[in-house]
N, C-alpha and C positions, 0 to 999 in steps of 0.2 A: 450438552451445553455448548461445547466448542462448535459443534456443527451448526447450531442455530446462529451463533455469532458470526461464523464464517459466511453463511448465506447472507446475513445482513450486511457484512462488510462488502461482499461481492456486488450487492445491489448499488452501493455507493460508488464502487470503483467503476462499474460500467456506466453509471450516470456521469461521473466525472470525465470519462474518456470518450463518451458517446459510442459505447460498444453494445453488442447484444450477447445473450447467453442462452443456453438450452440445457436440457438433461439428456444424455445419451446413455441408455441402459442403466439409468439411475444415477449417473455420475454428472457432476456439474462441469460444463464446458463453456468457456468464454471465447467468442470469435474475435481475436485481436487483429487479425488481418494485416500483419506486418511481414515484410519479407523474411525476417529471421524468426518470426513467431506467429504462425497462422492461428493456432489455438492454444489456450492455456487451460489445462484440466486442473480442477481444484478439489482436493479431497476434503469432504466434510466429516469424514471418519477415517482416522489413520489406519484402521483395520483393513481398509480397502486399498492401501498403498500398493501392494504387490500386483493386484489385479489391474489397477489403473496404469501402473508403470509398464506393464507388458503391452497394454494397448498403445500407450504413447510411444514406446520403443518400436513398435511394429508399423507405425503410421508412416506414410510416404512423404509428408511435408514436415517442416520444422514445428514441432510441438513442445510445449513446456508443461511441467507439473509442479504445483505448489501443495505442500502438505503441512498444515498446522498440526503440531504434535507435542506431547509431553515426553516422547521417547525418540529424540532426533537421531541417536546413533543406530537404533533399530531401523528407523525409516531409511537412513542413508544406506544401510546394508541391503535392504530390500530393493531400493531404487537401483543400486549398482548391480545387484544380481540380475535385474531385468534388462540391463544393458544401457541404462541412462547415464548421463554425465551430470554429476552434482555441480551446480553452478554456484549456489549460495547455501551452505549447510547450516548457518547459524544466525538466521534472521529471527525476528520476534513479532508476534501478534500481540497488539496492545490495546488498551481501552482506558477511558476515565469518564467520570461524571463531569459534565462541562461547567456546572455551576462553580464559580470561584476560580476558574482557570486564570493563571497569570496573563496579563496583557500589557507588557511594558511598552513605553513609547520608544520610537526610533531614536538612536543616538544623533548627536549634532551632525549635520551634513547629509542626512537621509530624510526622505519623505515616503509616505505610504500611499499607494494607489489601490483602490478597491473597485472591482467590476463584477457584474453578475450577468450570466448568460444562459440559463439561470444559475449554473454552477458558479460558486463564489471563487474569484481569483484575487489574490493579494500579491502586489509587487512592491518591493522596497527599492527606491530609486536614489541615485546620487544626485547632487545638484546639477550635474550635466545630463541627467536623464538616463544614465546607465543603469541597467537592471542588476542590482546587487544580490537580491534574494527574491524568492517567489514561492507560491504554493496554491493548491486548490483544495476546496472542500465541497462535497456534494451532500445535500441533505435529503434523506429518504425517510419519511415518517419522522420519528424522533431521533434518528441516528445521523451523525455527521461523520463522513469518512474523509480523512485527509489523504492527499495524493500529490506526488511530485513536489515535495518540500525540498527546496534546493537553495544553497548559498554559493555564489561564485567564489572561486578559490581566493581571489584577491581581497575578499570582504569577510572572510571567516574570522571567528573568535571575537566578534563585536556584538554578539547577542541578536543578530538579525533573524536567525531561525526562530528565536523566541518571539520576536516582534511579529513575524509572519503567522505563527501558530496562534498567538494571542488575538491578533486581528481577525483571523479566520473564525475562531471560536466566538468572538464577540458578534460577528456578523451572522453566524448560524443561529444564535439565540433569537434573532428576529424572525426566523423561520420555525421556531419551536423545537429546535434540537436540544436534547438533554444528555445524550451519550455519544462519546467520540470513539471511533474505531480506526485502526491503521495497521498496516504491515510495515515494519521498520527494518532498515538495514542495520548492520552491526554498529556503524558509526552513529546512526540516528538515535539509538536507544538511550544514549547518555543525555542528549537534548530533551527527549520526551520524558525521561525519568525525572529530570530537574523540574519539569513542568507538571509533575504529578500523574503522568500516565503510568499504568501498571501492566506488567506482562500477563497475558492470558496463557500463552504457550510459546514454544519454539516454532520455527518455521523453516522447512527445508524446501529449496527450489532447485529443480533439475530440468534438463532438456534432453531431447533425443539427439542422435548423431547426424541428422539430416542437415545439410548445409543449403542455405537459400541459393537458388540459381540466379 
């Protein structure tokens, strides 16, 4: 069940970021093509963690590994035994039915801008045009995958993250999306939980020791 949802999430992620992916020896690999992260390997079954971690550890370029799992401590141990560095041990894979998602209006002094390319981008702007919060959603089939949900430090605790998410979800309904999927940071879980998103599993993220030249 997790594996299918992970594959669906990854299709939205690569659409949102304009990336490509492939299967290598049966393992899902995304070509991120950034100096600090050339490839990201994604485990669709945490039973494969040790095997994938050994491949990532042995690669000659900066590679990362993401493992959705119900047993994060076991996964962390397997990753470290393979020689990887755990970057984020306690992230969360989340989902929710999009019907009835809260969609608050922006507080006074802020305006919302929506663009499509065709990925949906929402920006919350101040009266001076400063970007206070932003986010993306890509719709693939009936899934909407949230990506890069961010609020500038000076504008936090004003509900702007909820405004971004609510606007994104409202826009994805126009494309027929019914289910939302996202990988959340530790900090983001509280925001998404208040909006009715529920955990699917934990998420462990690691990298190899190769430093970008």
